[in-house]
CHARMM internal coordinates of N, CA and C (Angstrom, degrees):
IC EDIT
DIST 1 N 1 CA 1.4495
DIST 1 CA 1 C 1.5222
ANGL 1 N 1 CA 1 C 107.99
DIST 1 C 2 N 1.3184
ANGL 1 CA 1 C 2 N 116.61
DIHE 1 N 1 CA 1 C 2 N 136.72
DIST 2 N 2 CA 1.4569
ANGL 1 C 2 N 2 CA 119.55
DIHE 1 CA 1 C 2 N 2 CA -178.47
DIST 2 CA 2 C 1.5259
ANGL 2 N 2 CA 2 C 110.89
DIHE 1 C 2 N 2 CA 2 C -69.24
DIST 2 C 3 N 1.3210
ANGL 2 CA 2 C 3 N 114.84
DIHE 2 N 2 CA 2 C 3 N 158.16
DIST 3 N 3 CA 1.4655
ANGL 2 C 3 N 3 CA 118.42
DIHE 2 CA 2 C 3 N 3 CA -178.38
DIST 3 CA 3 C 1.5264
ANGL 3 N 3 CA 3 C 111.36
DIHE 2 C 3 N 3 CA 3 C -65.94
DIST 3 C 4 N 1.3370
ANGL 3 CA 3 C 4 N 118.06
DIHE 3 N 3 CA 3 C 4 N -32.56
DIST 4 N 4 CA 1.4646
ANGL 3 C 4 N 4 CA 120.33
DIHE 3 CA 3 C 4 N 4 CA 178.39
DIST 4 CA 4 C 1.5238
ANGL 4 N 4 CA 4 C 110.32
DIHE 3 C 4 N 4 CA 4 C -64.63
DIST 4 C 5 N 1.3132
ANGL 4 CA 4 C 5 N 116.42
DIHE 4 N 4 CA 4 C 5 N -43.05
DIST 5 N 5 CA 1.4641
ANGL 4 C 5 N 5 CA 120.01
DIHE 4 CA 4 C 5 N 5 CA 179.60
DIST 5 CA 5 C 1.5152
ANGL 5 N 5 CA 5 C 110.14
DIHE 4 C 5 N 5 CA 5 C -67.39
DIST 5 C 6 N 1.3246
ANGL 5 CA 5 C 6 N 117.80
DIHE 5 N 5 CA 5 C 6 N -43.08
DIST 6 N 6 CA 1.4591
ANGL 5 C 6 N 6 CA 121.04
DIHE 5 CA 5 C 6 N 6 CA 179.31
DIST 6 CA 6 C 1.5260
ANGL 6 N 6 CA 6 C 111.23
DIHE 5 C 6 N 6 CA 6 C -61.78
DIST 6 C 7 N 1.3261
ANGL 6 CA 6 C 7 N 116.36
DIHE 6 N 6 CA 6 C 7 N -41.92
DIST 7 N 7 CA 1.4589
ANGL 6 C 7 N 7 CA 120.38
DIHE 6 CA 6 C 7 N 7 CA 177.56
DIST 7 CA 7 C 1.5252
ANGL 7 N 7 CA 7 C 110.87
DIHE 6 C 7 N 7 CA 7 C -63.00
DIST 7 C 8 N 1.3243
ANGL 7 CA 7 C 8 N 116.94
DIHE 7 N 7 CA 7 C 8 N -41.78
DIST 8 N 8 CA 1.4596
ANGL 7 C 8 N 8 CA 120.95
DIHE 7 CA 7 C 8 N 8 CA 178.97
DIST 8 CA 8 C 1.5232
ANGL 8 N 8 CA 8 C 111.32
DIHE 7 C 8 N 8 CA 8 C -65.46
DIST 8 C 9 N 1.3163
ANGL 8 CA 8 C 9 N 117.05
DIHE 8 N 8 CA 8 C 9 N -41.47
DIST 9 N 9 CA 1.4693
ANGL 8 C 9 N 9 CA 120.70
DIHE 8 CA 8 C 9 N 9 CA 177.84
DIST 9 CA 9 C 1.5313
ANGL 9 N 9 CA 9 C 109.82
DIHE 8 C 9 N 9 CA 9 C -62.55
DIST 9 C 10 N 1.3274
ANGL 9 CA 9 C 10 N 116.92
DIHE 9 N 9 CA 9 C 10 N -42.17
DIST 10 N 10 CA 1.4632
ANGL 9 C 10 N 10 CA 120.14
DIHE 9 CA 9 C 10 N 10 CA 176.66
DIST 10 CA 10 C 1.5280
ANGL 10 N 10 CA 10 C 110.89
DIHE 9 C 10 N 10 CA 10 C -62.11
DIST 10 C 11 N 1.3291
ANGL 10 CA 10 C 11 N 116.91
DIHE 10 N 10 CA 10 C 11 N -39.60
DIST 11 N 11 CA 1.4587
ANGL 10 C 11 N 11 CA 120.99
DIHE 10 CA 10 C 11 N 11 CA 177.92
DIST 11 CA 11 C 1.5142
ANGL 11 N 11 CA 11 C 112.11
DIHE 10 C 11 N 11 CA 11 C -63.66
DIST 11 C 12 N 1.3270
ANGL 11 CA 11 C 12 N 116.24
DIHE 11 N 11 CA 11 C 12 N -41.18
DIST 12 N 12 CA 1.4652
ANGL 11 C 12 N 12 CA 120.38
DIHE 11 CA 11 C 12 N 12 CA 177.81
DIST 12 CA 12 C 1.5185
ANGL 12 N 12 CA 12 C 110.25
DIHE 11 C 12 N 12 CA 12 C -64.66
DIST 12 C 13 N 1.3176
ANGL 12 CA 12 C 13 N 116.26
DIHE 12 N 12 CA 12 C 13 N -44.23
DIST 13 N 13 CA 1.4660
ANGL 12 C 13 N 13 CA 120.59
DIHE 12 CA 12 C 13 N 13 CA 179.36
DIST 13 CA 13 C 1.5284
ANGL 13 N 13 CA 13 C 110.74
DIHE 12 C 13 N 13 CA 13 C -59.44
DIST 13 C 14 N 1.3132
ANGL 13 CA 13 C 14 N 116.45
DIHE 13 N 13 CA 13 C 14 N -44.66
DIST 14 N 14 CA 1.4606
ANGL 13 C 14 N 14 CA 120.66
DIHE 13 CA 13 C 14 N 14 CA 179.67
DIST 14 CA 14 C 1.5298
ANGL 14 N 14 CA 14 C 111.21
DIHE 13 C 14 N 14 CA 14 C -65.32
DIST 14 C 15 N 1.3332
ANGL 14 CA 14 C 15 N 117.65
DIHE 14 N 14 CA 14 C 15 N -42.24
DIST 15 N 15 CA 1.4627
ANGL 14 C 15 N 15 CA 120.98
DIHE 14 CA 14 C 15 N 15 CA -179.84
DIST 15 CA 15 C 1.5282
ANGL 15 N 15 CA 15 C 111.17
DIHE 14 C 15 N 15 CA 15 C -64.43
DIST 15 C 16 N 1.3191
ANGL 15 CA 15 C 16 N 117.02
DIHE 15 N 15 CA 15 C 16 N -39.22
DIST 16 N 16 CA 1.4674
ANGL 15 C 16 N 16 CA 120.55
DIHE 15 CA 15 C 16 N 16 CA 178.26
DIST 16 CA 16 C 1.5262
ANGL 16 N 16 CA 16 C 110.30
DIHE 15 C 16 N 16 CA 16 C -65.68
DIST 16 C 17 N 1.3285
ANGL 16 CA 16 C 17 N 116.46
DIHE 16 N 16 CA 16 C 17 N -40.16
DIST 17 N 17 CA 1.4574
ANGL 16 C 17 N 17 CA 120.20
DIHE 16 CA 16 C 17 N 17 CA 177.86
DIST 17 CA 17 C 1.5331
ANGL 17 N 17 CA 17 C 111.01
DIHE 16 C 17 N 17 CA 17 C -62.68
DIST 17 C 18 N 1.3176
ANGL 17 CA 17 C 18 N 116.36
DIHE 17 N 17 CA 17 C 18 N -44.17
DIST 18 N 18 CA 1.4627
ANGL 17 C 18 N 18 CA 120.65
DIHE 17 CA 17 C 18 N 18 CA 178.75
DIST 18 CA 18 C 1.5252
ANGL 18 N 18 CA 18 C 111.01
DIHE 17 C 18 N 18 CA 18 C -66.15
DIST 18 C 19 N 1.3258
ANGL 18 CA 18 C 19 N 116.98
DIHE 18 N 18 CA 18 C 19 N -38.49
DIST 19 N 19 CA 1.4713
ANGL 18 C 19 N 19 CA 120.55
DIHE 18 CA 18 C 19 N 19 CA 178.53
DIST 19 CA 19 C 1.5218
ANGL 19 N 19 CA 19 C 110.20
DIHE 18 C 19 N 19 CA 19 C -64.46
DIST 19 C 20 N 1.3098
ANGL 19 CA 19 C 20 N 116.69
DIHE 19 N 19 CA 19 C 20 N -37.70
DIST 20 N 20 CA 1.4632
ANGL 19 C 20 N 20 CA 120.79
DIHE 19 CA 19 C 20 N 20 CA 177.86
DIST 20 CA 20 C 1.5264
ANGL 20 N 20 CA 20 C 110.43
DIHE 19 C 20 N 20 CA 20 C -62.48
DIST 20 C 21 N 1.3192
ANGL 20 CA 20 C 21 N 116.41
DIHE 20 N 20 CA 20 C 21 N -41.82
DIST 21 N 21 CA 1.4640
ANGL 20 C 21 N 21 CA 120.48
DIHE 20 CA 20 C 21 N 21 CA 177.90
DIST 21 CA 21 C 1.5232
ANGL 21 N 21 CA 21 C 111.19
DIHE 20 C 21 N 21 CA 21 C -65.08
DIST 21 C 22 N 1.3234
ANGL 21 CA 21 C 22 N 116.92
DIHE 21 N 21 CA 21 C 22 N -42.21
DIST 22 N 22 CA 1.4630
ANGL 21 C 22 N 22 CA 120.63
DIHE 21 CA 21 C 22 N 22 CA 178.89
DIST 22 CA 22 C 1.5259
ANGL 22 N 22 CA 22 C 111.00
DIHE 21 C 22 N 22 CA 22 C -64.98
DIST 22 C 23 N 1.3207
ANGL 22 CA 22 C 23 N 115.86
DIHE 22 N 22 CA 22 C 23 N -41.38
DIST 23 N 23 CA 1.4612
ANGL 22 C 23 N 23 CA 119.88
DIHE 22 CA 22 C 23 N 23 CA 178.93
DIST 23 CA 23 C 1.5290
ANGL 23 N 23 CA 23 C 110.68
DIHE 22 C 23 N 23 CA 23 C -63.30
DIST 23 C 24 N 1.3155
ANGL 23 CA 23 C 24 N 116.63
DIHE 23 N 23 CA 23 C 24 N -39.68
DIST 24 N 24 CA 1.4659
ANGL 23 C 24 N 24 CA 120.28
DIHE 23 CA 23 C 24 N 24 CA 177.52
DIST 24 CA 24 C 1.5245
ANGL 24 N 24 CA 24 C 110.19
DIHE 23 C 24 N 24 CA 24 C -64.19
DIST 24 C 25 N 1.3271
ANGL 24 CA 24 C 25 N 116.80
DIHE 24 N 24 CA 24 C 25 N -38.59
DIST 25 N 25 CA 1.4571
ANGL 24 C 25 N 25 CA 120.52
DIHE 24 CA 24 C 25 N 25 CA 177.35
DIST 25 CA 25 C 1.5133
ANGL 25 N 25 CA 25 C 111.94
DIHE 24 C 25 N 25 CA 25 C -62.97
DIST 25 C 26 N 1.3288
ANGL 25 CA 25 C 26 N 116.72
DIHE 25 N 25 CA 25 C 26 N -37.84
DIST 26 N 26 CA 1.4686
ANGL 25 C 26 N 26 CA 121.01
DIHE 25 CA 25 C 26 N 26 CA 178.43
DIST 26 CA 26 C 1.5220
ANGL 26 N 26 CA 26 C 109.95
DIHE 25 C 26 N 26 CA 26 C -68.14
DIST 26 C 27 N 1.3225
ANGL 26 CA 26 C 27 N 116.46
DIHE 26 N 26 CA 26 C 27 N -44.28
DIST 27 N 27 CA 1.4633
ANGL 26 C 27 N 27 CA 120.89
DIHE 26 CA 26 C 27 N 27 CA -179.54
DIST 27 CA 27 C 1.5251
ANGL 27 N 27 CA 27 C 110.77
DIHE 26 C 27 N 27 CA 27 C -61.52
DIST 27 C 28 N 1.3171
ANGL 27 CA 27 C 28 N 116.45
DIHE 27 N 27 CA 27 C 28 N -41.00
DIST 28 N 28 CA 1.4612
ANGL 27 C 28 N 28 CA 120.84
DIHE 27 CA 27 C 28 N 28 CA -176.44
DIST 28 CA 28 C 1.5300
ANGL 28 N 28 CA 28 C 113.59
DIHE 27 C 28 N 28 CA 28 C -85.43
DIST 28 C 29 N 1.3216
ANGL 28 CA 28 C 29 N 117.95
DIHE 28 N 28 CA 28 C 29 N -2.50
DIST 29 N 29 CA 1.4614
ANGL 28 C 29 N 29 CA 121.11
DIHE 28 CA 28 C 29 N 29 CA -175.30
DIST 29 CA 29 C 1.5260
ANGL 29 N 29 CA 29 C 112.75
DIHE 28 C 29 N 29 CA 29 C -61.45
DIST 29 C 30 N 1.3092
ANGL 29 CA 29 C 30 N 116.69
DIHE 29 N 29 CA 29 C 30 N -36.24
DIST 30 N 30 CA 1.4666
ANGL 29 C 30 N 30 CA 118.54
DIHE 29 CA 29 C 30 N 30 CA -177.46
DIST 30 CA 30 C 1.5311
ANGL 30 N 30 CA 30 C 111.42
DIHE 29 C 30 N 30 CA 30 C -66.50
DIST 30 C 31 N 1.3201
ANGL 30 CA 30 C 31 N 117.21
DIHE 30 N 30 CA 30 C 31 N -33.16
DIST 31 N 31 CA 1.4636
ANGL 30 C 31 N 31 CA 119.26
DIHE 30 CA 30 C 31 N 31 CA -179.36
DIST 31 CA 31 C 1.5282
ANGL 31 N 31 CA 31 C 112.51
DIHE 30 C 31 N 31 CA 31 C -85.14
DIST 31 C 32 N 1.3350
ANGL 31 CA 31 C 32 N 116.94
DIHE 31 N 31 CA 31 C 32 N -23.77
DIST 32 N 32 CA 1.4629
ANGL 31 C 32 N 32 CA 119.79
DIHE 31 CA 31 C 32 N 32 CA -178.31
DIST 32 CA 32 C 1.5200
ANGL 32 N 32 CA 32 C 113.02
DIHE 31 C 32 N 32 CA 32 C -99.90
DIST 32 C 33 N 1.3341
ANGL 32 CA 32 C 33 N 116.78
DIHE 32 N 32 CA 32 C 33 N -15.46
DIST 33 N 33 CA 1.4574
ANGL 32 C 33 N 33 CA 120.53
DIHE 32 CA 32 C 33 N 33 CA -177.21
DIST 33 CA 33 C 1.5135
ANGL 33 N 33 CA 33 C 113.04
DIHE 32 C 33 N 33 CA 33 C 74.66
DIST 33 C 34 N 1.3146
ANGL 33 CA 33 C 34 N 116.54
DIHE 33 N 33 CA 33 C 34 N 15.42
DIST 34 N 34 CA 1.4571
ANGL 33 C 34 N 34 CA 122.65
DIHE 33 CA 33 C 34 N 34 CA -178.30
DIST 34 CA 34 C 1.5284
ANGL 34 N 34 CA 34 C 110.65
DIHE 33 C 34 N 34 CA 34 C -74.98
DIST 34 C 35 N 1.3180
ANGL 34 CA 34 C 35 N 116.45
DIHE 34 N 34 CA 34 C 35 N 143.29
DIST 35 N 35 CA 1.4604
ANGL 34 C 35 N 35 CA 121.94
DIHE 34 CA 34 C 35 N 35 CA 174.64
DIST 35 CA 35 C 1.5314
ANGL 35 N 35 CA 35 C 107.96
DIHE 34 C 35 N 35 CA 35 C -75.22
DIST 35 C 36 N 1.3173
ANGL 35 CA 35 C 36 N 116.80
DIHE 35 N 35 CA 35 C 36 N 130.73
DIST 36 N 36 CA 1.4677
ANGL 35 C 36 N 36 CA 120.78
DIHE 35 CA 35 C 36 N 36 CA -174.93
DIST 36 CA 36 C 1.5238
ANGL 36 N 36 CA 36 C 113.56
DIHE 35 C 36 N 36 CA 36 C -92.54
DIST 36 C 37 N 1.3249
ANGL 36 CA 36 C 37 N 117.78
DIHE 36 N 36 CA 36 C 37 N 0.49
DIST 37 N 37 CA 1.4687
ANGL 36 C 37 N 37 CA 119.75
DIHE 36 CA 36 C 37 N 37 CA -177.26
DIST 37 CA 37 C 1.5298
ANGL 37 N 37 CA 37 C 112.37
DIHE 36 C 37 N 37 CA 37 C -55.01
DIST 37 C 38 N 1.3109
ANGL 37 CA 37 C 38 N 116.74
DIHE 37 N 37 CA 37 C 38 N -46.93
DIST 38 N 38 CA 1.4646
ANGL 37 C 38 N 38 CA 120.44
DIHE 37 CA 37 C 38 N 38 CA -179.69
DIST 38 CA 38 C 1.5138
ANGL 38 N 38 CA 38 C 112.17
DIHE 37 C 38 N 38 CA 38 C -62.48
DIST 38 C 39 N 1.3314
ANGL 38 CA 38 C 39 N 115.99
DIHE 38 N 38 CA 38 C 39 N -40.08
DIST 39 N 39 CA 1.4721
ANGL 38 C 39 N 39 CA 119.43
DIHE 38 CA 38 C 39 N 39 CA 179.17
DIST 39 CA 39 C 1.5211
ANGL 39 N 39 CA 39 C 111.21
DIHE 38 C 39 N 39 CA 39 C -66.67
DIST 39 C 40 N 1.3269
ANGL 39 CA 39 C 40 N 117.16
DIHE 39 N 39 CA 39 C 40 N -37.77
DIST 40 N 40 CA 1.4679
ANGL 39 C 40 N 40 CA 119.93
DIHE 39 CA 39 C 40 N 40 CA 178.41
DIST 40 CA 40 C 1.5294
ANGL 40 N 40 CA 40 C 110.87
DIHE 39 C 40 N 40 CA 40 C -66.02
DIST 40 C 41 N 1.3212
ANGL 40 CA 40 C 41 N 116.14
DIHE 40 N 40 CA 40 C 41 N -41.16
DIST 41 N 41 CA 1.4605
ANGL 40 C 41 N 41 CA 120.12
DIHE 40 CA 40 C 41 N 41 CA 177.24
DIST 41 CA 41 C 1.5275
ANGL 41 N 41 CA 41 C 110.16
DIHE 40 C 41 N 41 CA 41 C -63.49
DIST 41 C 42 N 1.3213
ANGL 41 CA 41 C 42 N 116.31
DIHE 41 N 41 CA 41 C 42 N -43.39
DIST 42 N 42 CA 1.4636
ANGL 41 C 42 N 42 CA 120.11
DIHE 41 CA 41 C 42 N 42 CA 179.16
DIST 42 CA 42 C 1.5275
ANGL 42 N 42 CA 42 C 111.82
DIHE 41 C 42 N 42 CA 42 C -62.52
DIST 42 C 43 N 1.3327
ANGL 42 CA 42 C 43 N 116.97
DIHE 42 N 42 CA 42 C 43 N -36.87
DIST 43 N 43 CA 1.4696
ANGL 42 C 43 N 43 CA 119.17
DIHE 42 CA 42 C 43 N 43 CA 177.16
DIST 43 CA 43 C 1.5249
ANGL 43 N 43 CA 43 C 111.10
DIHE 42 C 43 N 43 CA 43 C -62.58
DIST 43 C 44 N 1.3194
ANGL 43 CA 43 C 44 N 116.81
DIHE 43 N 43 CA 43 C 44 N -40.17
DIST 44 N 44 CA 1.4634
ANGL 43 C 44 N 44 CA 120.39
DIHE 43 CA 43 C 44 N 44 CA 178.21
DIST 44 CA 44 C 1.5276
ANGL 44 N 44 CA 44 C 110.44
DIHE 43 C 44 N 44 CA 44 C -65.81
DIST 44 C 45 N 1.3231
ANGL 44 CA 44 C 45 N 116.44
DIHE 44 N 44 CA 44 C 45 N -41.99
DIST 45 N 45 CA 1.4654
ANGL 44 C 45 N 45 CA 120.59
DIHE 44 CA 44 C 45 N 45 CA 177.79
DIST 45 CA 45 C 1.5300
ANGL 45 N 45 CA 45 C 110.08
DIHE 44 C 45 N 45 CA 45 C -61.94
DIST 45 C 46 N 1.3235
ANGL 45 CA 45 C 46 N 116.31
DIHE 45 N 45 CA 45 C 46 N -44.52
DIST 46 N 46 CA 1.4673
ANGL 45 C 46 N 46 CA 120.42
DIHE 45 CA 45 C 46 N 46 CA 179.59
DIST 46 CA 46 C 1.5221
ANGL 46 N 46 CA 46 C 111.22
DIHE 45 C 46 N 46 CA 46 C -61.98
DIST 46 C 47 N 1.3108
ANGL 46 CA 46 C 47 N 116.47
DIHE 46 N 46 CA 46 C 47 N -39.85
DIST 47 N 47 CA 1.4652
ANGL 46 C 47 N 47 CA 120.95
DIHE 46 CA 46 C 47 N 47 CA 177.81
DIST 47 CA 47 C 1.5296
ANGL 47 N 47 CA 47 C 110.39
DIHE 46 C 47 N 47 CA 47 C -61.76
DIST 47 C 48 N 1.3172
ANGL 47 CA 47 C 48 N 116.28
DIHE 47 N 47 CA 47 C 48 N -43.16
DIST 48 N 48 CA 1.4627
ANGL 47 C 48 N 48 CA 121.03
DIHE 47 CA 47 C 48 N 48 CA 178.91
DIST 48 CA 48 C 1.5243
ANGL 48 N 48 CA 48 C 110.75
DIHE 47 C 48 N 48 CA 48 C -65.14
DIST 48 C 49 N 1.3327
ANGL 48 CA 48 C 49 N 116.63
DIHE 48 N 48 CA 48 C 49 N -38.82
DIST 49 N 49 CA 1.4689
ANGL 48 C 49 N 49 CA 120.13
DIHE 48 CA 48 C 49 N 49 CA 178.16
DIST 49 CA 49 C 1.5257
ANGL 49 N 49 CA 49 C 111.17
DIHE 48 C 49 N 49 CA 49 C -63.42
DIST 49 C 50 N 1.3170
ANGL 49 CA 49 C 50 N 117.18
DIHE 49 N 49 CA 49 C 50 N -41.67
DIST 50 N 50 CA 1.4663
ANGL 49 C 50 N 50 CA 120.25
DIHE 49 CA 49 C 50 N 50 CA 178.50
DIST 50 CA 50 C 1.5289
ANGL 50 N 50 CA 50 C 109.79
DIHE 49 C 50 N 50 CA 50 C -63.17
DIST 50 C 51 N 1.3262
ANGL 50 CA 50 C 51 N 116.51
DIHE 50 N 50 CA 50 C 51 N -45.24
DIST 51 N 51 CA 1.4681
ANGL 50 C 51 N 51 CA 120.20
DIHE 50 CA 50 C 51 N 51 CA 179.77
DIST 51 CA 51 C 1.5259
ANGL 51 N 51 CA 51 C 111.61
DIHE 50 C 51 N 51 CA 51 C -61.49
DIST 51 C 52 N 1.3223
ANGL 51 CA 51 C 52 N 116.37
DIHE 51 N 51 CA 51 C 52 N -43.27
DIST 52 N 52 CA 1.4676
ANGL 51 C 52 N 52 CA 120.27
DIHE 51 CA 51 C 52 N 52 CA -179.44
DIST 52 CA 52 C 1.5262
ANGL 52 N 52 CA 52 C 111.15
DIHE 51 C 52 N 52 CA 52 C -65.32
DIST 52 C 53 N 1.3156
ANGL 52 CA 52 C 53 N 116.69
DIHE 52 N 52 CA 52 C 53 N -42.67
DIST 53 N 53 CA 1.4608
ANGL 52 C 53 N 53 CA 119.64
DIHE 52 CA 52 C 53 N 53 CA 179.20
DIST 53 CA 53 C 1.5245
ANGL 53 N 53 CA 53 C 111.52
DIHE 52 C 53 N 53 CA 53 C -67.94
DIST 53 C 54 N 1.3113
ANGL 53 CA 53 C 54 N 117.77
DIHE 53 N 53 CA 53 C 54 N -35.32
DIST 54 N 54 CA 1.4667
ANGL 53 C 54 N 54 CA 120.72
DIHE 53 CA 53 C 54 N 54 CA 175.56
DIST 54 CA 54 C 1.5243
ANGL 54 N 54 CA 54 C 110.17
DIHE 53 C 54 N 54 CA 54 C -63.93
DIST 54 C 55 N 1.3312
ANGL 54 CA 54 C 55 N 116.80
DIHE 54 N 54 CA 54 C 55 N -37.63
DIST 55 N 55 CA 1.4632
ANGL 54 C 55 N 55 CA 120.51
DIHE 54 CA 54 C 55 N 55 CA 177.15
DIST 55 CA 55 C 1.5273
ANGL 55 N 55 CA 55 C 110.95
DIHE 54 C 55 N 55 CA 55 C -64.51
DIST 55 C 56 N 1.3143
ANGL 55 CA 55 C 56 N 117.30
DIHE 55 N 55 CA 55 C 56 N -37.02
DIST 56 N 56 CA 1.4713
ANGL 55 C 56 N 56 CA 120.85
DIHE 55 CA 55 C 56 N 56 CA 176.56
DIST 56 CA 56 C 1.5223
ANGL 56 N 56 CA 56 C 110.13
DIHE 55 C 56 N 56 CA 56 C -62.41
DIST 56 C 57 N 1.3246
ANGL 56 CA 56 C 57 N 116.49
DIHE 56 N 56 CA 56 C 57 N -42.99
DIST 57 N 57 CA 1.4671
ANGL 56 C 57 N 57 CA 120.43
DIHE 56 CA 56 C 57 N 57 CA 179.35
DIST 57 CA 57 C 1.5247
ANGL 57 N 57 CA 57 C 110.37
DIHE 56 C 57 N 57 CA 57 C -63.25
DIST 57 C 58 N 1.3271
ANGL 57 CA 57 C 58 N 116.74
DIHE 57 N 57 CA 57 C 58 N -46.42
DIST 58 N 58 CA 1.4715
ANGL 57 C 58 N 58 CA 119.81
DIHE 57 CA 57 C 58 N 58 CA 179.80
DIST 58 CA 58 C 1.5350
ANGL 58 N 58 CA 58 C 110.89
DIHE 57 C 58 N 58 CA 58 C -60.95
DIST 58 C 59 N 1.3202
ANGL 58 CA 58 C 59 N 116.76
DIHE 58 N 58 CA 58 C 59 N -44.26
DIST 59 N 59 CA 1.4584
ANGL 58 C 59 N 59 CA 120.51
DIHE 58 CA 58 C 59 N 59 CA -179.22
DIST 59 CA 59 C 1.5227
ANGL 59 N 59 CA 59 C 111.17
DIHE 58 C 59 N 59 CA 59 C -65.26
DIST 59 C 60 N 1.3143
ANGL 59 CA 59 C 60 N 116.70
DIHE 59 N 59 CA 59 C 60 N -41.33
DIST 60 N 60 CA 1.4572
ANGL 59 C 60 N 60 CA 120.57
DIHE 59 CA 59 C 60 N 60 CA 178.47
DIST 60 CA 60 C 1.5288
ANGL 60 N 60 CA 60 C 110.82
DIHE 59 C 60 N 60 CA 60 C -62.81
DIST 60 C 61 N 1.3058
ANGL 60 CA 60 C 61 N 115.95
DIHE 60 N 60 CA 60 C 61 N -42.92
DIST 61 N 61 CA 1.4709
ANGL 60 C 61 N 61 CA 119.91
DIHE 60 CA 60 C 61 N 61 CA 178.61
DIST 61 CA 61 C 1.5312
ANGL 61 N 61 CA 61 C 110.91
DIHE 60 C 61 N 61 CA 61 C -62.89
DIST 61 C 62 N 1.3381
ANGL 61 CA 61 C 62 N 117.26
DIHE 61 N 61 CA 61 C 62 N -42.93
DIST 62 N 62 CA 1.4687
ANGL 61 C 62 N 62 CA 120.68
DIHE 61 CA 61 C 62 N 62 CA 179.10
DIST 62 CA 62 C 1.5199
ANGL 62 N 62 CA 62 C 110.57
DIHE 61 C 62 N 62 CA 62 C -63.79
DIST 62 C 63 N 1.3275
ANGL 62 CA 62 C 63 N 116.73
DIHE 62 N 62 CA 62 C 63 N -40.70
DIST 63 N 63 CA 1.4579
ANGL 62 C 63 N 63 CA 120.95
DIHE 62 CA 62 C 63 N 63 CA 179.78
DIST 63 CA 63 C 1.5203
ANGL 63 N 63 CA 63 C 111.01
DIHE 62 C 63 N 63 CA 63 C -64.60
DIST 63 C 64 N 1.3256
ANGL 63 CA 63 C 64 N 116.54
DIHE 63 N 63 CA 63 C 64 N -44.60
DIST 64 N 64 CA 1.4590
ANGL 63 C 64 N 64 CA 120.23
DIHE 63 CA 63 C 64 N 64 CA 178.59
DIST 64 CA 64 C 1.5264
ANGL 64 N 64 CA 64 C 110.95
DIHE 63 C 64 N 64 CA 64 C -62.15
DIST 64 C 65 N 1.3331
ANGL 64 CA 64 C 65 N 116.32
DIHE 64 N 64 CA 64 C 65 N -41.40
DIST 65 N 65 CA 1.4675
ANGL 64 C 65 N 65 CA 119.88
DIHE 64 CA 64 C 65 N 65 CA 178.38
DIST 65 CA 65 C 1.5205
ANGL 65 N 65 CA 65 C 110.92
DIHE 64 C 65 N 65 CA 65 C -63.38
DIST 65 C 66 N 1.3264
ANGL 65 CA 65 C 66 N 116.63
DIHE 65 N 65 CA 65 C 66 N -43.15
DIST 66 N 66 CA 1.4605
ANGL 65 C 66 N 66 CA 120.26
DIHE 65 CA 65 C 66 N 66 CA 179.30
DIST 66 CA 66 C 1.5397
ANGL 66 N 66 CA 66 C 111.32
DIHE 65 C 66 N 66 CA 66 C -62.48
DIST 66 C 67 N 1.3251
ANGL 66 CA 66 C 67 N 116.25
DIHE 66 N 66 CA 66 C 67 N -40.17
DIST 67 N 67 CA 1.4645
ANGL 66 C 67 N 67 CA 119.72
DIHE 66 CA 66 C 67 N 67 CA 177.88
DIST 67 CA 67 C 1.5278
ANGL 67 N 67 CA 67 C 111.24
DIHE 66 C 67 N 67 CA 67 C -64.90
DIST 67 C 68 N 1.3285
ANGL 67 CA 67 C 68 N 115.88
DIHE 67 N 67 CA 67 C 68 N -40.69
DIST 68 N 68 CA 1.4684
ANGL 67 C 68 N 68 CA 118.75
DIHE 67 CA 67 C 68 N 68 CA 177.94
DIST 68 CA 68 C 1.5197
ANGL 68 N 68 CA 68 C 111.11
DIHE 67 C 68 N 68 CA 68 C -66.00
DIST 68 C 69 N 1.3182
ANGL 68 CA 68 C 69 N 117.52
DIHE 68 N 68 CA 68 C 69 N -37.01
DIST 69 N 69 CA 1.4671
ANGL 68 C 69 N 69 CA 120.60
DIHE 68 CA 68 C 69 N 69 CA 178.15
DIST 69 CA 69 C 1.5233
ANGL 69 N 69 CA 69 C 111.12
DIHE 68 C 69 N 69 CA 69 C -64.23
DIST 69 C 70 N 1.3241
ANGL 69 CA 69 C 70 N 116.51
DIHE 69 N 69 CA 69 C 70 N -35.40
DIST 70 N 70 CA 1.4591
ANGL 69 C 70 N 70 CA 120.56
DIHE 69 CA 69 C 70 N 70 CA 178.73
DIST 70 CA 70 C 1.5307
ANGL 70 N 70 CA 70 C 111.02
DIHE 69 C 70 N 70 CA 70 C -69.57
DIST 70 C 71 N 1.3406
ANGL 70 CA 70 C 71 N 115.83
DIHE 70 N 70 CA 70 C 71 N -41.37
DIST 71 N 71 CA 1.4645
ANGL 70 C 71 N 71 CA 120.67
DIHE 70 CA 70 C 71 N 71 CA -178.02
DIST 71 CA 71 C 1.5187
ANGL 71 N 71 CA 71 C 110.93
DIHE 70 C 71 N 71 CA 71 C -70.54
DIST 71 C 72 N 1.3093
ANGL 71 CA 71 C 72 N 117.23
DIHE 71 N 71 CA 71 C 72 N -39.35
DIST 72 N 72 CA 1.4628
ANGL 71 C 72 N 72 CA 121.36
DIHE 71 CA 71 C 72 N 72 CA -175.09
DIST 72 CA 72 C 1.4720
ANGL 72 N 72 CA 72 C 108.65
DIHE 71 C 72 N 72 CA 72 C -86.35
END
COOR INIT
IC SEED 1 N 1 CA 1 C
IC BUILD
């Protein structure tokens, strides 16, 4: 696996982990009285991180395919 893809997969994994924490904070907000604004913002950021990392994977795959087409 290329380093770009591995880095993107790690980024997705990290964003999902952070989103899980934010979601738990939202779920528990009613019992803790915590303001959920920060967790909602973090969920949006995590969503954007997943999308950006997925775009890196798609671009890397297209680049690898193009290179193989040139070689073959």
